[in-house]
C-alpha positions in Angstrom: 135.1 100.0 36.7 133.2 98.3 39.4 130.6 95.6 38.6 127.9 97.7 40.2 128.5 100.6 37.9 128.5 98.2 34.9 125.1 96.9 36.1 123.9 100.5 36.6 125.0 101.4 33.1 123.1 98.4 31.6 120.0 99.4 33.7 120.2 103.0 32.4 120.4 101.8 28.8 117.4 99.5 29.3 115.3 102.2 30.9 116.4 104.6 28.1 115.3 102.2 25.4 111.9 101.6 27.1 111.4 105.4 27.4 112.1 105.7 23.6 109.3 103.2 23.0 107.0 105.2 25.2 107.9 108.3 23.3 107.0 106.7 20.0 103.7 105.5 21.5 102.9 109.0 22.8 103.3 110.4 19.3 101.5 107.6 17.5 98.3 107.4 19.6 97.5 109.7 22.5 94.9 107.2 23.9 97.9 105.3 25.2 98.3 107.9 28.0 94.6 107.9 28.9 94.4 104.1 28.9 97.6 103.4 30.8 98.7 106.4 32.8 96.2 109.1 33.3 93.2 106.9 34.0 91.8 109.1 36.7 90.7 111.8 34.3 91.3 110.4 30.8 89.3 113.3 29.2 92.1 115.6 30.0 94.5 113.7 27.7 94.8 115.1 24.2 97.3 115.0 21.4 99.2 118.1 22.6 99.6 116.7 26.1 100.7 113.4 24.7 103.3 114.9 22.5 104.6 117.1 25.4 104.8 114.0 27.5 106.6 112.2 24.6 109.2 115.0 24.3 109.8 115.0 28.1 110.2 111.2 28.0 112.6 111.5 25.0 114.7 114.1 26.7 115.0 111.9 29.8 115.9 108.9 27.7 118.7 110.8 25.9 120.1 112.0 29.2 120.0 108.6 30.8 121.6 106.9 27.8 124.3 109.6 27.8 125.0 108.9 31.4 125.3 105.2 30.7 127.9 106.0 28.1 129.9 108.4 30.3 128.9 107.3 33.8 132.0 109.0 35.4 130.8 112.4 34.4 129.5 113.7 37.7 127.5 116.6 36.3 125.7 114.3 33.8 125.3 111.7 36.6 123.5 114.2 38.9 121.3 115.5 36.0 120.3 111.8 35.3 119.5 111.3 39.0 117.4 114.4 38.8 115.4 113.0 35.8 114.3 110.1 38.0 113.5 112.4 40.9 111.3 114.6 38.6 109.6 111.5 37.2 108.9 110.2 40.7 107.5 113.5 41.8 105.4 113.8 38.7 103.7 110.4 39.0 103.2 110.7 42.8 101.6 114.1 42.3 99.4 112.9 39.6 98.1 110.1 41.8 98.0 111.8 45.2 97.6 115.5 44.5 95.8 116.0 41.2 94.0 112.6 41.0 94.5 112.3 37.2 96.2 108.9 37.6 95.1 105.9 39.6 97.5 103.5 41.2 97.3 101.0 38.4 100.2 99.0 36.9 100.6 101.7 34.2 101.6 104.2 37.0 103.1 101.8 39.5 105.7 100.6 36.9 107.2 104.0 36.3 107.1 104.7 40.0 109.0 101.5 40.7 111.5 102.2 37.9 112.1 105.7 39.2 112.5 104.5 42.8 114.9 101.7 42.0 116.9 104.0 39.7 117.2 106.6 42.4 118.3 104.0 44.9 120.8 102.5 42.4 122.2 105.9 41.4 122.6 107.0 45.1 124.6 103.8 45.7 126.5 104.3 42.5 127.7 107.7 43.7 129.7 105.9 46.4 131.3 103.7 43.9 132.2 106.7 41.7 133.8 108.4 44.8 135.8 105.3 45.6 137.0 105.1 42.0 138.0 108.8 42.0 140.0 108.4 45.2 141.6 105.2 43.7 142.6 107.0 40.5 144.1 109.9 42.4 146.2 107.6 44.6 147.6 105.9 41.4 148.5 109.3 39.9 150.5 110.3 43.0 
């Protein structure tokens, strides 16, 4: 396996672990979201919204960790890439469309993680394709 894919796998595990922490925080105290993410209209954040956010974050975390374990699974790889695209779209829309989030470090961090992850995964697709071609040549 290429060095890049190994780094990408490590990145996915790290992002997954951080997301699990955010999930726990969302269930423990919903003020976490109003103080760190949705600072534009913190009054809209309640326990139900925080738990929904926590479940969404947990699901993304499980998908990303699964991809790190089986990074050659193209379907799982594409679904993982989609989780980052959805997260990027969500946070951008909350800042620029709905105004519920301000461009603070609490929002900029997930935007950067999603952006770097999308870029890394798009580059990783090329490495996966090269490996697939290489494996097919060895079989023939």
